[in-house]
C-alpha positions as CSV (number, residue, x, y, z in Angstrom):
1,X,7.2,27.7,-2.0
2,X,5.9,25.2,0.4
3,X,7.6,21.8,1.4
4,X,6.5,18.6,2.7
5,X,7.7,15.3,4.1
6,X,6.3,12.4,2.2
7,X,6.3,8.7,3.0
8,X,5.5,5.6,0.9
9,X,5.4,2.9,3.5
10,X,5.7,-0.7,2.6
11,X,5.9,-4.1,4.1
12,X,9.8,-3.9,4.0
13,X,10.7,-0.4,3.4
14,X,9.5,3.2,4.1
15,X,10.6,5.3,1.2
16,X,10.6,9.1,2.1
17,X,11.5,12.2,0.2
18,X,11.3,16.0,0.9
19,X,9.2,17.5,-1.8
20,X,7.8,20.8,-2.9
21,X,4.3,21.8,-3.8
22,X,5.1,21.2,-7.7
23,X,6.0,17.5,-6.8
24,X,9.7,18.1,-7.5
25,X,12.0,15.9,-5.1
26,X,14.7,17.7,-3.3
27,X,15.8,14.8,-1.1
28,X,15.0,10.7,-1.2
29,X,16.1,7.9,0.8
30,X,14.5,5.0,2.6
31,X,14.7,3.1,5.9
32,X,13.5,-0.7,6.9
33,X,10.0,-0.8,8.0
34,X,10.1,-1.2,11.6
35,X,9.2,-4.6,12.9
36,X,8.8,-4.3,16.6
37,X,5.7,-2.1,16.6
38,X,3.8,0.9,16.4
39,X,6.0,3.4,18.6
40,X,9.0,2.5,16.4
41,X,7.2,3.3,13.3
42,X,5.9,6.8,14.7
43,X,9.6,7.3,15.9
44,X,11.0,6.7,12.5
45,X,8.3,9.1,10.8
46,X,9.1,11.9,13.3
47,X,13.1,11.4,13.0
48,X,12.8,12.0,9.2
49,X,10.4,14.9,9.7
50,X,12.8,16.6,12.2
51,X,15.7,15.8,9.7
52,X,14.0,17.8,7.1
53,X,13.2,20.5,9.4
54,X,16.8,21.5,9.8
55,X,16.8,22.9,6.5
56,X,13.3,23.6,5.5
57,X,10.0,24.7,7.1
58,X,7.5,22.0,6.5
59,X,3.9,22.4,5.7
60,X,2.8,18.9,6.3
61,X,3.2,15.4,6.3
62,X,2.0,13.0,3.5
63,X,1.7,9.3,3.6
64,X,1.2,6.5,1.2
65,X,-0.2,3.4,3.2
66,X,-1.0,-0.1,2.6
67,X,-4.4,-1.4,3.5
68,X,-8.1,0.3,3.5
69,X,-7.2,4.0,4.5
70,X,-10.1,5.9,5.7
71,X,-9.2,9.3,4.6
72,X,-11.6,10.9,6.5
73,X,-11.1,9.3,9.9
74,X,-7.2,8.3,9.7
75,X,-8.2,4.7,10.8
76,X,-6.7,1.8,8.3
77,X,-8.7,-1.2,7.9
78,X,-8.2,-4.5,6.1
79,X,-5.2,-6.6,6.7
80,X,-1.6,-6.2,5.6
81,X,1.8,-7.3,6.4
82,X,2.1,-4.2,8.9
83,X,-0.1,-5.5,11.5
84,X,0.3,-2.7,14.2
85,X,-0.9,0.0,11.8
86,X,-4.4,-1.6,12.0
87,X,-6.7,-0.4,15.2
88,X,-4.9,2.9,16.2
89,X,-5.7,6.3,14.4
90,X,-2.4,6.6,12.5
91,X,-3.1,10.2,11.5
92,X,-3.8,11.5,14.9
93,X,-0.6,9.9,16.2
94,X,1.6,11.4,13.7
95,X,0.1,14.6,13.9
96,X,0.4,14.8,17.8
97,X,3.9,13.8,17.4
98,X,5.0,15.8,14.5
99,X,2.7,18.9,15.3
100,X,2.2,19.2,11.4
101,X,-0.9,18.8,9.4
102,X,-1.0,14.9,8.3
103,X,-3.0,13.3,5.3
104,X,-2.9,9.5,4.3
105,X,-4.4,7.6,1.6
106,X,-3.9,4.0,0.3
107,X,-0.8,3.2,-1.8
108,X,-2.6,2.2,-5.0
109,X,-4.9,5.2,-5.0
110,X,-1.7,7.5,-4.6
111,X,-0.2,5.6,-7.5
112,X,-3.4,6.6,-9.3
113,X,-3.6,10.4,-8.2
114,X,0.0,10.6,-9.5
115,X,-0.9,9.8,-12.9
116,X,-3.8,12.1,-13.0
117,X,-1.9,14.9,-11.4
118,X,1.3,14.9,-13.9
119,X,1.2,11.8,-15.4
120,X,-0.3,9.9,-18.2
121,X,-3.8,10.7,-17.1
122,X,-3.3,14.3,-16.8
123,X,-6.6,16.2,-17.9
124,X,-8.5,13.1,-17.9
125,X,-11.8,12.7,-15.8
126,X,-12.3,9.0,-15.7
127,X,-9.5,6.5,-15.7
128,X,-8.5,3.4,-14.1
129,X,-5.0,2.3,-13.0
130,X,-4.5,-1.3,-12.6
131,X,-1.2,-2.2,-10.6
132,X,0.2,-5.6,-11.3
133,X,2.5,-7.0,-8.6
134,X,2.3,-9.8,-6.2
135,X,-1.6,-9.4,-6.3
136,X,-3.5,-6.9,-8.6
137,X,-4.7,-3.6,-7.1
138,X,-5.3,-0.5,-8.5
139,X,-7.2,3.0,-8.2
140,X,-10.8,4.0,-9.6
141,X,-10.9,7.5,-10.5
142,X,-14.3,9.0,-11.7
143,X,-15.0,12.7,-12.4
144,X,-11.5,13.4,-11.1
145,X,-12.0,11.8,-7.8
146,X,-11.0,8.6,-6.2
147,X,-13.9,6.4,-5.5
148,X,-13.2,4.4,-2.4
149,X,-16.7,2.8,-2.1
150,X,-18.7,2.2,0.7
151,X,-16.3,-0.4,2.5
152,X,-13.1,1.2,1.0
153,X,-12.6,-1.5,-1.4
154,X,-12.9,0.5,-4.8
155,X,-10.0,-0.3,-7.2
156,X,-9.4,-3.9,-5.6
157,X,-9.8,-5.3,-9.0
158,X,-7.6,-8.5,-8.2
159,X,-10.7,-9.8,-6.3
160,X,-12.7,-10.3,-9.4
161,X,-13.7,-13.8,-10.1
162,X,-12.1,-15.1,-13.3
163,X,-12.2,-19.0,-13.6
164,X,-13.3,-22.2,-12.2
165,X,-16.5,-20.7,-10.2
166,X,-18.4,-23.7,-11.1
167,X,-15.9,-26.2,-9.9
168,X,-15.2,-24.3,-6.7
169,X,-17.2,-22.3,-4.1
170,X,-15.6,-19.0,-5.1
171,X,-13.3,-19.9,-8.2
172,X,-9.9,-18.3,-9.2
173,X,-9.6,-14.5,-8.8
174,X,-7.8,-12.1,-11.3
175,X,-5.1,-11.8,-8.7
176,X,-4.3,-15.5,-8.3
177,X,-4.4,-16.1,-12.0
178,X,-2.8,-12.7,-13.6
179,X,-0.7,-11.3,-11.0
180,X,3.2,-11.8,-11.2
181,X,2.9,-14.2,-8.3
182,X,-0.1,-16.0,-10.0
183,X,2.0,-16.5,-13.2
184,X,4.9,-17.9,-11.1
185,X,2.5,-20.4,-9.4
186,X,1.0,-21.6,-12.9
187,X,4.7,-21.9,-14.1
188,X,5.7,-23.9,-10.8
189,X,2.9,-26.2,-11.3
190,X,3.3,-26.8,-15.0
191,X,7.2,-27.4,-14.4
192,X,6.8,-29.3,-11.1
193,X,8.8,-26.7,-9.3
194,X,8.9,-25.0,-5.9
195,X,7.4,-21.7,-6.6
196,X,9.7,-20.1,-3.9
197,X,12.6,-20.7,-6.3
198,X,10.9,-18.6,-9.0
199,X,9.9,-15.0,-9.4
200,X,8.6,-12.9,-12.4
201,X,12.3,-12.0,-13.8
202,X,13.2,-15.8,-13.8
203,X,10.0,-17.1,-15.4
204,X,10.2,-14.3,-18.3
205,X,13.9,-15.5,-18.8
206,X,13.0,-19.1,-19.1
207,X,10.5,-18.0,-21.7
208,X,13.1,-15.8,-23.4
209,X,15.6,-18.7,-23.4
210,X,13.1,-20.9,-25.4
211,X,11.2,-23.0,-22.6
212,X,7.8,-23.5,-24.7
213,X,5.8,-24.7,-21.6
214,X,6.8,-21.4,-19.9
215,X,5.9,-19.3,-23.0
216,X,2.4,-21.1,-23.2
217,X,2.0,-19.9,-19.4
218,X,2.8,-16.4,-20.4
219,X,0.4,-16.7,-23.2
220,X,-2.5,-17.5,-20.9
221,X,-1.3,-14.9,-18.3
222,X,-1.6,-12.1,-20.8
223,X,-4.9,-13.5,-22.0
224,X,-6.2,-13.6,-18.3
225,X,-4.9,-9.9,-18.1
226,X,-6.8,-8.8,-21.1
227,X,-10.1,-10.4,-20.0
228,X,-10.0,-8.5,-16.7
229,X,-9.3,-5.2,-18.7
230,X,-11.9,-6.0,-21.0
231,X,-14.4,-6.5,-18.5
232,X,-13.5,-3.3,-16.4
233,X,-13.7,-1.3,-19.6
234,X,-17.4,-2.3,-20.4
235,X,-18.4,-2.0,-16.7
236,X,-16.9,1.5,-16.2
237,X,-16.3,2.6,-19.5
238,X,-13.3,5.1,-18.6
239,X,-11.4,7.2,-20.9
240,X,-8.0,5.5,-20.1
241,X,-6.9,2.4,-18.6
242,X,-3.2,2.3,-17.3
243,X,-1.3,-0.4,-16.3
244,X,1.5,-0.2,-13.6
245,X,3.8,-2.3,-11.6
246,X,7.3,-3.7,-12.5
247,X,6.2,-6.1,-15.1
248,X,4.6,-3.2,-17.1
249,X,8.0,-1.8,-17.9
250,X,9.1,-5.1,-19.6
251,X,9.7,-4.4,-23.5
252,X,6.6,-5.5,-25.6
253,X,4.4,-6.2,-22.5
254,X,2.0,-3.5,-23.2
255,X,1.8,-4.2,-26.6
256,X,1.1,-8.0,-26.0
257,X,-2.0,-7.0,-24.1
258,X,-3.2,-4.6,-26.6
259,X,-2.8,-7.4,-29.2
260,X,-5.0,-9.7,-27.2
261,X,-7.8,-7.0,-26.7
262,X,-7.8,-6.3,-30.3
263,X,-8.4,-9.9,-31.1
264,X,-11.0,-10.1,-28.5
265,X,-13.2,-7.3,-30.1
266,X,-16.2,-9.3,-31.3
267,X,-17.5,-6.8,-34.0
268,X,-16.6,-3.2,-35.5
269,X,-19.4,-1.7,-33.3
270,X,-17.7,-2.7,-30.1
271,X,-15.1,-0.7,-28.2
272,X,-11.5,-0.4,-29.4
273,X,-9.9,-1.2,-26.0
274,X,-6.2,-0.3,-25.3
275,X,-4.2,0.2,-22.2
276,X,-1.3,2.6,-21.8
277,X,1.5,2.3,-19.4
278,X,1.6,4.3,-16.0
279,X,4.3,7.2,-16.4
280,X,5.7,6.8,-12.9
281,X,7.5,3.9,-11.4
282,X,8.9,3.6,-7.9
283,X,8.1,7.4,-7.2
284,X,4.3,7.0,-8.0
285,X,3.1,6.7,-4.3
286,X,5.3,9.6,-3.2
287,X,3.9,11.9,-5.9
288,X,0.2,10.8,-5.3
289,X,0.6,11.0,-1.5
290,X,1.8,14.6,-1.8
291,X,-1.2,15.5,-4.4
292,X,-3.7,13.8,-2.1
293,X,-2.5,16.2,0.8
294,X,-2.6,19.1,-1.6
295,X,-6.2,18.3,-2.4
296,X,-7.1,17.8,1.4
297,X,-5.4,20.8,2.6
298,X,-6.6,23.2,0.1
299,X,-10.1,21.6,-1.1
300,X,-8.8,21.8,-4.7
301,X,-10.6,19.8,-7.5
302,X,-9.0,16.4,-8.1
303,X,-6.4,17.5,-10.8
């Protein structure tokens, strides 16, 4: 059995685990993401690795990272809350410090890989994972392989322009209208409130408590999500579209989206579009990061 140190690096915390080659968790914890620079970040990764090595011989280090990760070179492009990861070769730096093989992949792509390996898309060749959070991201998997795109923006579904493109130079994107923060902003505008006093949980509680204005905004929110999903189905025509993010776990949420999609079907000849929930929650990035490592290390086919 082979063992791996696996990390899910986020803006506020680094989740880490000791995992075996089947995706089983042996240990799991987290630490705050260092704020004072790259050296502290590398020190943190190395410290966790050395801790695991006290009880297990490690075969490698796998990381889920924010940003536009170039899996071939080890550089991370784009802009994220962790500014110091952009510029240096993160893969090489961790390899030099730990003296272990290292692989890294974008966090949303890791979530998609987890579903294809042992999750809701197991055995599926073409599928999409749409991750709904502060923004909308995701993973595009075609022929069992992550499609990164020429500029590493494959799966950045949230940039899709959805509304108001005639009145503005660009218009409102799917993220600004149909991500959780987008919903918060629409409710705050409708209620004349400071959006920073709200979050997704609060908004849905307001609706559950009978606030009809908030209920109306949630109705618009789910329709906007359905429109984006409808467009993706007709552009890519995948076998499955999976929804992830905390909101996807809300009771009845997936059913609401599917009801909207059913109503949008213009005639019997059109596709019957449905979404399913992602199987994994907070562990998805860790599972997918490990599978990405296994793919790269052994050159096995993508699930």
